C-alpha positions as a LaTeX table, in Angstrom:
\begin{tabular}{lrrr}
\hline
Residue & $x$ (\AA) & $y$ (\AA) & $z$ (\AA) \\
\hline
Met1 & 164.12 & 59.65 & $-38.67$ \\
Arg2 & 164.08 & 62.36 & $-36.06$ \\
Tyr3 & 165.13 & 65.91 & $-36.80$ \\
Gln4 & 165.70 & 68.85 & $-34.54$ \\
Val5 & 165.21 & 72.35 & $-35.89$ \\
Leu6 & 166.71 & 75.35 & $-34.12$ \\
Val7 & 165.03 & 78.62 & $-35.09$ \\
Arg8 & 166.45 & 81.93 & $-33.95$ \\
Leu9 & 166.40 & 85.55 & $-34.98$ \\
Lys10 & 168.94 & 86.70 & $-37.53$ \\
Glu11 & 171.82 & 88.85 & $-36.36$ \\
Gly12 & 170.78 & 92.49 & $-36.27$ \\
Val13 & 167.14 & 91.73 & $-35.41$ \\
Leu14 & 166.23 & 92.94 & $-31.92$ \\
Asp15 & 165.67 & 89.95 & $-29.63$ \\
Val16 & 163.27 & 91.28 & $-26.99$ \\
Gln17 & 163.13 & 87.97 & $-25.12$ \\
Gly18 & 166.91 & 87.73 & $-25.11$ \\
Lys19 & 167.18 & 91.25 & $-23.69$ \\
Ala20 & 164.64 & 90.38 & $-20.96$ \\
Val21 & 166.64 & 87.28 & $-20.00$ \\
Glu22 & 169.86 & 89.28 & $-20.02$ \\
Thr23 & 168.31 & 91.91 & $-17.73$ \\
Gly24 & 167.10 & 89.19 & $-15.36$ \\
Leu25 & 170.54 & 87.63 & $-15.28$ \\
Arg26 & 172.15 & 90.99 & $-14.57$ \\
Asp27 & 169.63 & 91.55 & $-11.73$ \\
Gln28 & 170.81 & 88.21 & $-10.29$ \\
Lys29 & 174.45 & 89.39 & $-10.47$ \\
Phe30 & 175.44 & 87.32 & $-13.52$ \\
Asp31 & 177.23 & 90.35 & $-14.93$ \\
Ala32 & 179.66 & 88.41 & $-17.14$ \\
Ile33 & 176.85 & 87.05 & $-19.37$ \\
Lys34 & 176.21 & 89.22 & $-22.42$ \\
Asn35 & 174.41 & 89.13 & $-25.78$ \\
Val36 & 171.70 & 86.62 & $-24.81$ \\
Arg37 & 169.65 & 85.32 & $-27.74$ \\
Val38 & 166.51 & 83.23 & $-27.36$ \\
Gly39 & 165.39 & 80.69 & $-29.94$ \\
Arg40 & 163.15 & 77.69 & $-30.14$ \\
Val41 & 163.74 & 74.00 & $-30.78$ \\
Ile42 & 161.24 & 71.89 & $-32.71$ \\
Glu43 & 161.60 & 68.11 & $-32.95$ \\
Leu44 & 160.04 & 66.24 & $-35.86$ \\
Asp45 & 159.76 & 62.54 & $-36.67$ \\
Val46 & 159.56 & 61.73 & $-40.37$ \\
Asp47 & 158.55 & 58.18 & $-41.28$ \\
Gly48 & 158.08 & 56.18 & $-44.43$ \\
Val49 & 160.40 & 58.05 & $-46.80$ \\
Ser50 & 164.08 & 57.98 & $-47.71$ \\
Lys51 & 166.62 & 59.98 & $-45.74$ \\
Asp52 & 166.94 & 62.54 & $-48.56$ \\
Ala53 & 163.17 & 62.89 & $-48.89$ \\
Ala54 & 162.79 & 63.26 & $-45.12$ \\
Arg55 & 165.42 & 66.01 & $-44.99$ \\
Lys56 & 163.71 & 67.80 & $-47.90$ \\
Gln57 & 160.34 & 67.64 & $-46.12$ \\
Val58 & 161.83 & 69.15 & $-42.98$ \\
Glu59 & 163.51 & 71.86 & $-45.06$ \\
Asp60 & 160.19 & 72.65 & $-46.77$ \\
Val61 & 158.34 & 72.78 & $-43.43$ \\
Cys62 & 160.93 & 75.22 & $-42.10$ \\
Lys63 & 160.56 & 77.51 & $-45.11$ \\
Ile64 & 156.75 & 77.38 & $-45.13$ \\
Leu65 & 155.77 & 77.22 & $-41.48$ \\
Leu66 & 158.44 & 77.07 & $-38.80$ \\
Ala67 & 160.61 & 80.09 & $-39.61$ \\
Asn68 & 160.01 & 83.55 & $-40.98$ \\
Pro69 & 162.83 & 83.89 & $-43.54$ \\
Val70 & 162.78 & 87.68 & $-43.31$ \\
Ile71 & 163.85 & 87.81 & $-39.65$ \\
Glu72 & 164.74 & 84.23 & $-38.65$ \\
Gln73 & 167.32 & 81.62 & $-39.54$ \\
Tyr74 & 167.10 & 77.91 & $-38.89$ \\
Glu75 & 169.42 & 74.98 & $-38.50$ \\
Ile76 & 168.40 & 71.35 & $-39.07$ \\
Lys77 & 170.07 & 68.45 & $-37.26$ \\
Glu78 & 169.31 & 64.76 & $-37.57$ \\
Val79 & 169.16 & 63.22 & $-34.10$ \\
Leu80 & 169.40 & 59.60 & $-33.12$ \\
\hline
\end{tabular}
């Protein structure tokens, strides 16, 4: 099973990369684009366990390693 994890900063946390992208877009005259947020996507293959066990492993990896729960949120999607 393949999972995709989207990690991004929580609302209210300053997104420095997002602000840099937004400034670059404004410099290129894309003035209508606002509130840019930058995140990261991590893809994981989980083999040899049930679907529930695979999802739990991905959830555990997110909590332990992939996201900082103080400032980040994550979303897990199963992909085909």
